[in-house]
C-alpha positions as CSV (number, residue, x, y, z in Angstrom):
1,X,144.0,-14.6,371.8
2,X,143.6,-15.2,375.8
3,X,140.1,-14.4,375.5
4,X,139.6,-17.3,372.7
5,X,140.8,-19.8,375.1
6,X,137.7,-19.4,376.8
7,X,135.4,-19.0,373.9
8,X,134.1,-16.5,371.7
9,X,131.1,-14.3,372.3
10,X,128.3,-14.9,370.2
11,X,127.1,-12.5,367.5
12,X,125.3,-9.3,369.2
13,X,127.1,-10.2,372.6
14,X,129.3,-8.4,374.6
15,X,133.2,-8.8,373.5
16,X,135.1,-8.5,376.6
17,X,138.5,-8.5,374.9
18,X,139.2,-4.5,375.3
19,X,138.4,-5.0,379.1
20,X,140.4,-8.0,379.6
21,X,143.4,-6.6,377.6
22,X,143.4,-3.4,379.9
23,X,143.0,-5.1,383.2
24,X,145.3,-8.1,382.5
25,X,148.1,-5.8,381.3
26,X,147.7,-3.5,384.2
27,X,148.1,-6.6,386.6
28,X,150.9,-7.9,384.7
29,X,152.7,-4.7,385.1
30,X,152.1,-4.7,388.6
31,X,153.2,-8.0,389.3
32,X,156.2,-7.9,387.0
33,X,157.4,-4.4,387.2
34,X,160.9,-4.1,385.9
35,X,162.5,-1.7,383.3
36,X,164.9,-4.2,382.1
37,X,162.9,-7.1,382.1
38,X,160.0,-5.4,380.4
39,X,162.3,-4.0,377.7
40,X,163.4,-7.7,376.8
41,X,159.8,-8.6,376.8
42,X,158.9,-5.8,374.6
43,X,161.8,-6.6,372.1
44,X,160.9,-10.5,372.1
45,X,157.1,-9.4,371.5
46,X,158.0,-6.9,368.6
47,X,160.4,-9.6,367.0
48,X,157.8,-12.6,367.2
49,X,154.9,-10.0,366.1
50,X,157.3,-8.7,363.1
51,X,159.0,-11.7,361.8
52,X,156.4,-14.4,362.6
53,X,153.2,-12.2,362.7
54,X,152.4,-14.1,365.8
55,X,149.5,-12.7,368.2
56,X,151.4,-13.6,371.1
57,X,154.1,-11.3,370.1
58,X,151.7,-7.9,370.0
59,X,150.3,-9.5,373.6
60,X,154.1,-9.6,374.7
61,X,154.8,-6.2,373.2
62,X,151.8,-4.5,375.1
63,X,152.8,-6.4,378.6
64,X,156.3,-5.3,378.4
65,X,155.6,-1.6,378.2
66,X,153.3,-2.0,381.2
67,X,155.8,-4.1,383.0
68,X,158.4,-1.2,382.1
69,X,155.9,1.5,383.5
70,X,155.8,0.0,386.9
71,X,159.5,-0.8,386.9
72,X,159.9,2.8,386.9
73,X,157.5,3.2,389.8
74,X,159.1,0.5,391.8
75,X,162.6,1.7,390.5
76,X,163.6,-1.7,389.4
77,X,165.9,-2.6,386.6
78,X,166.6,-6.3,386.0
79,X,166.1,-6.8,389.8
80,X,168.2,-4.1,391.1
81,X,166.5,-1.6,393.2
82,X,169.2,0.2,394.4
83,X,170.3,2.3,391.1
84,X,170.3,6.1,391.6
85,X,167.1,7.6,390.3
86,X,167.3,11.3,391.1
87,X,165.0,12.3,388.1
88,X,162.1,10.2,390.0
89,X,162.5,11.6,393.7
90,X,160.8,15.2,392.9
91,X,157.6,12.8,392.0
92,X,157.8,10.7,395.0
93,X,159.4,7.6,393.4
94,X,160.7,5.1,393.3
95,X,158.4,2.9,395.7
96,X,160.2,0.5,397.4
97,X,157.5,-2.3,397.7
98,X,159.7,-4.8,399.4
99,X,159.8,-2.4,402.3
100,X,158.1,-3.6,405.7
101,X,156.4,0.0,406.2
102,X,154.9,-0.3,402.6
103,X,153.7,-3.9,402.8
104,X,150.4,-3.4,404.2
105,X,149.6,-0.7,402.0
106,X,150.4,-2.7,399.2
107,X,148.2,-5.5,400.0
108,X,145.3,-3.2,400.8
109,X,145.7,-1.3,397.4
110,X,145.7,-4.7,395.4
111,X,142.5,-5.7,397.3
112,X,141.1,-2.0,396.3
113,X,142.2,-2.6,392.6
114,X,140.2,-5.8,392.8
115,X,137.0,-4.4,394.1
116,X,137.2,-1.7,391.4
117,X,137.4,-4.5,388.8
118,X,134.7,-6.6,390.1
119,X,132.3,-3.6,390.5
120,X,133.3,-2.6,387.0
121,X,132.4,-6.2,385.8
122,X,129.1,-6.1,387.2
123,X,128.3,-2.9,385.9
124,X,129.2,-4.2,382.3
125,X,127.0,-7.3,383.0
126,X,124.0,-5.0,384.0
127,X,124.7,-2.9,380.7
128,X,124.9,-5.8,378.5
129,X,121.7,-7.5,380.3
130,X,119.6,-4.2,379.8
131,X,120.9,-4.1,375.9
132,X,119.7,-7.5,375.4
133,X,116.3,-6.8,377.2
134,X,117.1,-9.3,379.9
135,X,115.6,-7.0,382.7
136,X,115.2,-9.3,385.5
137,X,118.9,-10.5,385.2
138,X,119.9,-6.9,385.4
139,X,118.0,-6.4,388.4
140,X,117.8,-9.6,390.5
141,X,121.1,-11.5,389.8
142,X,124.2,-11.6,391.9
143,X,125.9,-10.1,388.9
144,X,122.9,-7.4,388.5
145,X,121.7,-4.5,390.5
146,X,121.2,-6.3,393.5
147,X,124.9,-7.8,393.2
148,X,126.0,-4.4,392.8
149,X,124.3,-2.7,395.7
150,X,125.0,-5.3,398.2
151,X,128.8,-5.9,397.3
152,X,129.5,-2.0,396.9
153,X,127.8,-1.2,400.1
154,X,129.8,-4.0,402.0
155,X,132.9,-2.6,400.6
156,X,131.9,1.2,401.3
157,X,131.1,0.0,405.0
158,X,134.6,-1.6,405.3
159,X,136.4,1.5,404.0
160,X,134.2,3.6,406.4
161,X,134.9,1.3,409.4
162,X,138.6,1.9,408.7
163,X,138.2,5.5,408.6
164,X,136.5,5.3,412.2
165,X,132.7,5.7,411.4
166,X,130.2,3.4,409.9
167,X,127.6,4.0,407.4
168,X,125.5,0.8,408.8
169,X,122.0,1.7,410.0
170,X,118.7,0.0,410.0
171,X,117.8,1.8,406.5
172,X,120.9,1.1,404.8
173,X,120.6,-2.6,406.0
174,X,117.2,-3.2,404.7
175,X,118.0,-1.1,401.4
176,X,121.5,-2.5,400.7
177,X,121.6,-5.8,402.4
178,X,118.1,-7.3,403.0
179,X,116.3,-6.2,399.8
180,X,119.3,-7.2,397.2
181,X,119.8,-10.5,399.1
182,X,116.2,-11.3,399.2
183,X,116.2,-10.2,395.1
184,X,119.2,-12.7,394.9
185,X,117.2,-15.5,396.7
186,X,114.1,-15.0,394.8
187,X,115.5,-14.0,391.5
188,X,113.5,-17.0,389.6
189,X,110.0,-16.3,391.1
190,X,110.4,-12.8,390.4
191,X,111.4,-13.3,386.9
192,X,108.4,-15.4,386.5
193,X,106.3,-13.1,388.1
194,X,107.2,-10.2,385.8
195,X,107.0,-12.5,382.7
196,X,103.7,-13.4,384.0
197,X,104.5,-17.1,384.4
198,X,103.7,-19.4,387.3
199,X,105.4,-18.3,390.4
200,X,105.4,-21.3,392.6
201,X,108.9,-23.5,392.0
202,X,108.5,-27.1,390.7
203,X,110.0,-28.1,393.6
204,X,107.7,-26.0,396.1
205,X,108.6,-23.4,398.5
206,X,110.2,-25.1,401.0
207,X,112.7,-27.0,398.4
208,X,113.2,-23.8,396.4
209,X,114.1,-21.8,399.7
210,X,116.6,-24.4,401.3
211,X,118.3,-24.7,397.9
212,X,118.2,-21.1,397.6
213,X,119.9,-20.6,400.9
214,X,122.9,-22.7,399.8
215,X,123.1,-21.0,396.4
216,X,122.8,-17.4,398.2
217,X,125.7,-18.5,400.5
218,X,127.8,-19.5,397.6
219,X,127.2,-16.2,396.1
220,X,128.4,-14.5,399.3
221,X,131.3,-16.7,399.5
222,X,132.1,-15.8,395.7
223,X,132.4,-12.2,396.5
224,X,134.5,-12.8,399.6
225,X,136.9,-15.1,397.8
226,X,137.1,-13.0,394.4
227,X,137.9,-10.1,396.6
228,X,140.7,-11.8,398.7
229,X,142.2,-13.7,395.3
230,X,143.5,-10.2,394.5
231,X,146.2,-10.5,397.2
232,X,148.0,-13.0,395.4
233,X,148.5,-9.7,392.9
234,X,150.5,-8.1,396.0
235,X,152.3,-11.5,396.6
236,X,153.7,-11.7,393.2
237,X,154.7,-7.9,393.6
238,X,156.5,-8.7,396.9
239,X,158.0,-11.9,395.7
240,X,159.3,-10.4,392.3
241,X,160.9,-7.3,394.3
242,X,162.4,-9.7,396.7
């Protein structure tokens, strides 16, 4: 139902419903983890699905279980996180997400989950593009191999920097930064070259490069904003726990 709000895929195209269902349920459960509230959502969803045959009911039913699962991890029941849970202590649970000592780890973890989801989305796009024989899109676009190499390397570099060493050197800069960015910048001419079409852009090389730099900047900005947007997941977790 939620996927249909954005439009249905055409015949033969990739259907993102399963991927969306898993990631949406996971993020919902993380943001609104509570055993009691999750149970209420499960019951309401069950009634809507059983009595009214509503798709929303089936969605709520699944979301409620994810909320209950993370509620167990957080030790939260109807907002009460002080209930005794001796059976969880051997597992290192519950996790008190509102604790100041855990806040930074929580925010880093949510960004890390965002990075995994973004990389997964790019990888799916590559596979789908190859399946439909859109090879240049799979190789040179920001959602193709070029984007995967650049974004994956930058995230790996940030992780290694926090661990006290760096993977940044002249070779990795050329392979994982320069070549991917040039591939994205010259995506259209490269595609035309492979298709044995006219390589020179209609607006000329000067206009194409100027316009391409602005588009490349937009791509880089998109990577940053999409990654940092997952901080909102951590914010929802903290506000719900508070």
